[in-house]
Kinemage of the C-alpha trace (Angstrom):
@kinemage 1
@onewidth
@group {chain A} dominant
@subgroup {mainchain}
@vectorlist {calphas} color= white
{ca unk a 1} P 16.129 -4.704 20.579
{ca unk a 2} L 14.426 -7.351 17.906
{ca unk a 3} L 16.857 -8.494 15.082
{ca unk a 4} L 14.657 -10.275 11.970
{ca unk a 5} L 15.161 -9.928 8.013
{ca unk a 6} L 18.902 -8.290 8.385
{ca unk a 7} L 17.355 -5.194 10.736
{ca unk a 8} L 17.827 -4.726 13.952
{ca unk a 9} L 15.378 -2.782 16.069
{ca unk a 10} L 16.208 -0.102 18.695
{ca unk a 11} L 13.670 -1.135 21.254
{ca unk a 12} L 11.966 -4.974 21.639
{ca unk a 13} L 9.393 -4.653 18.693
{ca unk a 14} L 7.572 -7.317 17.301
{ca unk a 15} L 9.651 -8.956 14.329
{ca unk a 16} L 6.644 -8.885 11.959
{ca unk a 17} L 7.878 -5.145 11.700
{ca unk a 18} L 11.236 -5.988 10.619
{ca unk a 19} L 9.636 -8.630 8.398
{ca unk a 20} L 7.410 -6.493 6.414
{ca unk a 21} L 9.070 -4.642 3.464
{ca unk a 22} L 8.436 -3.813 0.156
{ca unk a 23} L 10.016 -6.282 -2.361
{ca unk a 24} L 9.581 -5.462 -6.177
{ca unk a 25} L 10.367 -9.225 -7.288
{ca unk a 26} L 7.231 -11.425 -7.596
{ca unk a 27} L 6.459 -14.820 -8.705
{ca unk a 28} L 4.008 -14.413 -11.789
{ca unk a 29} L 1.749 -16.790 -9.416
{ca unk a 30} L -1.858 -15.798 -9.254
{ca unk a 31} L -4.029 -14.450 -6.404
{ca unk a 32} L -7.650 -16.162 -5.961
{ca unk a 33} L -10.176 -13.691 -5.964
{ca unk a 34} L -11.609 -14.938 -2.299
{ca unk a 35} L -7.535 -14.770 -1.105
{ca unk a 36} L -7.257 -10.986 -2.250
{ca unk a 37} L -10.868 -10.146 -0.812
{ca unk a 38} L -9.884 -11.568 2.617
{ca unk a 39} L -7.138 -9.146 2.623
{ca unk a 40} L -9.451 -6.493 1.790
{ca unk a 41} L -11.576 -7.715 4.271
{ca unk a 42} L -9.287 -7.151 6.661
{ca unk a 43} L -7.953 -3.527 5.614
{ca unk a 44} L -11.992 -1.998 5.894
{ca unk a 45} L -11.823 -2.955 9.636
{ca unk a 46} L -9.286 -0.378 10.144
{ca unk a 47} L -9.669 2.527 12.387
{ca unk a 48} L -11.611 5.314 11.033
{ca unk a 49} L -12.612 9.062 12.524
{ca unk a 50} L -16.413 8.861 13.417
{ca unk a 51} L -16.756 5.638 11.136
{ca unk a 52} L -16.506 7.794 8.040
{ca unk a 53} L -14.126 4.472 6.475
{ca unk a 54} L -12.799 7.075 3.579
{ca unk a 55} L -10.843 4.377 2.199
{ca unk a 56} L -11.982 2.679 -1.680
{ca unk a 57} L -9.842 -0.262 -3.441
{ca unk a 58} L -10.163 -0.494 -6.592
{ca unk a 59} L -8.207 -3.815 -7.747
{ca unk a 60} L -7.200 -5.917 -10.917
{ca unk a 61} L -5.752 -9.699 -10.511
{ca unk a 62} L -3.240 -10.855 -12.651
{ca unk a 63} L -5.151 -12.241 -16.362
{ca unk a 64} L -7.928 -9.767 -15.894
{ca unk a 65} L -8.821 -6.821 -18.000
{ca unk a 66} L -8.748 -4.635 -14.775
{ca unk a 67} L -4.857 -5.719 -13.971
{ca unk a 68} L -3.617 -4.486 -17.572
{ca unk a 69} L -5.890 -1.489 -17.083
{ca unk a 70} L -4.171 -0.685 -13.804
{ca unk a 71} L -0.382 -1.847 -14.498
{ca unk a 72} L -1.320 0.731 -17.608
{ca unk a 73} L -1.480 3.601 -15.067
{ca unk a 74} L 1.881 2.764 -13.384
{ca unk a 75} L 5.325 4.633 -14.685
{ca unk a 76} L 7.268 2.046 -16.897
{ca unk a 77} L 9.825 1.928 -14.383
{ca unk a 78} L 7.168 0.631 -12.228
{ca unk a 79} L 5.586 -1.823 -14.929
{ca unk a 80} L 8.682 -3.468 -15.281
{ca unk a 81} L 8.438 -5.277 -11.846
{ca unk a 82} L 5.039 -5.065 -10.900
{ca unk a 83} L 3.718 -6.826 -14.156
{ca unk a 84} L 4.391 -9.949 -12.277
{ca unk a 85} L 2.866 -9.644 -9.019
{ca unk a 86} L -0.622 -11.465 -8.868
{ca unk a 87} L -2.544 -8.766 -7.858
{ca unk a 88} L -2.856 -4.338 -8.259
{ca unk a 89} L -4.594 -1.766 -6.672
{ca unk a 90} L -5.373 1.851 -6.226
{ca unk a 91} L -5.882 3.064 -3.341
{ca unk a 92} L -9.183 5.653 -2.912
{ca unk a 93} L -9.920 7.850 -0.055
{ca unk a 94} L -13.282 9.690 0.398
{ca unk a 95} L -12.165 13.346 0.874
{ca unk a 96} L -15.437 14.296 2.795
{ca unk a 97} L -18.114 13.276 5.335
{ca unk a 98} L -21.774 13.863 4.770
{ca unk a 99} L -23.416 15.771 7.664
{ca unk a 100} L -26.984 14.950 8.922
{ca unk a 101} L -28.256 17.315 6.919
{ca unk a 102} L -26.850 16.164 3.822
{ca unk a 103} L -24.053 18.841 3.174
{ca unk a 104} L -20.639 17.690 2.311
{ca unk a 105} L -17.757 18.611 4.934
{ca unk a 106} L -14.258 18.267 4.194
{ca unk a 107} L -13.020 14.836 6.435
{ca unk a 108} L -9.596 16.329 7.701
{ca unk a 109} L -8.405 12.528 7.953
{ca unk a 110} L -9.502 10.570 5.660
{ca unk a 111} L -5.905 10.309 4.331
{ca unk a 112} L -4.440 9.282 7.875
{ca unk a 113} L -7.247 6.480 7.867
{ca unk a 114} L -6.532 5.536 4.703
{ca unk a 115} L -3.126 4.731 5.737
{ca unk a 116} L -4.397 2.785 8.642
{ca unk a 117} L -6.337 0.518 6.019
{ca unk a 118} L -3.243 -0.024 3.515
{ca unk a 119} L -1.040 -1.256 6.635
{ca unk a 120} L -4.216 -4.148 7.300
{ca unk a 121} L -3.646 -4.654 3.311
{ca unk a 122} L -0.312 -5.462 4.276
{ca unk a 123} L -0.252 -7.359 7.692
{ca unk a 124} L -3.099 -9.719 6.195
{ca unk a 125} L -1.331 -10.030 2.641
{ca unk a 126} L 1.618 -11.052 4.781
{ca unk a 127} L -0.214 -13.425 6.910
{ca unk a 128} L -1.703 -15.041 4.005
{ca unk a 129} L 2.309 -15.599 2.423
{ca unk a 130} L 1.980 -12.506 0.052
{ca unk a 131} L 3.937 -9.265 0.384
{ca unk a 132} L 2.846 -5.804 -1.028
{ca unk a 133} L 4.520 -2.816 -2.554
{ca unk a 134} L 2.973 0.326 -2.290
{ca unk a 135} L 3.757 3.065 -5.230
{ca unk a 136} L 3.710 7.022 -5.661
{ca unk a 137} L 5.112 6.482 -9.152
{ca unk a 138} L 1.518 5.994 -11.519
{ca unk a 139} L -0.485 8.791 -13.326
{ca unk a 140} L -2.996 10.072 -10.774
{ca unk a 141} L -4.973 12.565 -13.032
{ca unk a 142} L -5.161 9.339 -15.724
{ca unk a 143} L -6.536 7.121 -12.827
{ca unk a 144} L -9.126 9.303 -11.763
{ca unk a 145} L -10.818 9.436 -15.523
{ca unk a 146} L -10.061 5.589 -16.378
{ca unk a 147} L -11.161 4.244 -13.197
{ca unk a 148} L -14.249 6.207 -13.163
{ca unk a 149} L -13.879 8.410 -9.756
{ca unk a 150} L -16.471 10.629 -8.865
{ca unk a 151} L -15.674 14.115 -7.443
{ca unk a 152} L -14.607 14.388 -3.400
{ca unk a 153} L -12.049 11.655 -3.949
{ca unk a 154} L -8.186 11.817 -3.583
{ca unk a 155} L -6.477 9.155 -5.178
{ca unk a 156} L -3.724 8.287 -2.770
{ca unk a 157} L -1.167 5.414 -4.115
{ca unk a 158} L -1.157 2.382 -6.046
{ca unk a 159} L 0.119 -1.431 -5.044
{ca unk a 160} L 1.234 -4.692 -5.884
{ca unk a 161} L 0.603 -7.840 -4.423
{ca unk a 162} L 2.306 -11.246 -4.839
{ca unk a 163} L 4.327 -13.879 -3.642
{ca unk a 164} L 8.145 -12.667 -3.348
{ca unk a 165} L 10.409 -14.659 -5.788
{ca unk a 166} L 14.292 -14.633 -6.168
{ca unk a 167} L 15.869 -10.929 -6.481
{ca unk a 168} L 17.692 -12.566 -9.444
{ca unk a 169} L 13.920 -12.059 -11.883
{ca unk a 170} L 14.757 -8.683 -11.632
{ca unk a 171} L 15.829 -6.101 -14.100
{ca unk a 172} L 19.888 -5.940 -13.156
{ca unk a 173} L 19.828 -2.529 -11.999
{ca unk a 174} L 17.056 -3.263 -9.493
{ca unk a 175} L 18.856 -6.483 -8.083
{ca unk a 176} L 21.004 -4.500 -5.687
{ca unk a 177} L 18.105 -2.391 -4.202
{ca unk a 178} L 15.791 -5.313 -3.813
{ca unk a 179} L 16.977 -5.487 0.141
{ca unk a 180} L 15.043 -4.432 3.082
{ca unk a 181} L 15.916 -0.927 3.635
{ca unk a 182} L 16.507 0.714 6.978
{ca unk a 183} L 15.251 3.709 8.800
{ca unk a 184} L 15.968 6.903 10.864
{ca unk a 185} L 16.676 6.718 14.755
{ca unk a 186} L 13.721 7.055 16.867
{ca unk a 187} L 15.055 10.033 17.866
{ca unk a 188} L 14.926 11.731 14.603
{ca unk a 189} L 10.880 11.110 14.831
{ca unk a 190} L 9.540 10.750 17.783
{ca unk a 191} L 9.745 14.152 19.707
{ca unk a 192} L 8.605 14.224 24.116
{ca unk a 193} L 6.375 17.595 24.566
{ca unk a 194} L 7.467 19.638 21.669
{ca unk a 195} L 8.804 19.194 18.148
{ca unk a 196} L 12.529 19.241 17.828
{ca unk a 197} L 13.858 17.600 14.413
{ca unk a 198} L 14.804 19.022 10.836
{ca unk a 199} L 11.922 20.967 9.089
């Protein structure tokens, strides 16, 4: 068992995994472009089926038009706290691979691979003193249009990166939610030999 960040694991994992969480309270500090690119450089070394590297990151730094463009894609509930982050990202994956004859073939693991790159974003951000918060709550169709995504690319998620602030900076109704969440028991998500969990 490992304990950290008000969480306790069932098995002796590294405390990093307990320290990782998705806060909403961010300072209004800016992030340097080179720091942002360092975070994204770490992501592009993620594992990739056939080295297809399907992940793409469209980012905006606080105080730039790109940040405002991405912020405008978020639902109102996410905008109210994400506006204080240092950077916003839209995470996209290429849903095909190009065969040797130039034909486009479906890339079955494109989302899986892009998820591993996203975790690398989180890990590198934390190593530099930042936190990241992924979001499903944004206008995906508008993102395709506004960000100029070509056919064959899937919008996966949006994310905010920043330095954590005191939860008192959040709107009152979000403050009580500003704690690291628990997880299901390992027995509910890992099965030896055959699926036996809830459908």
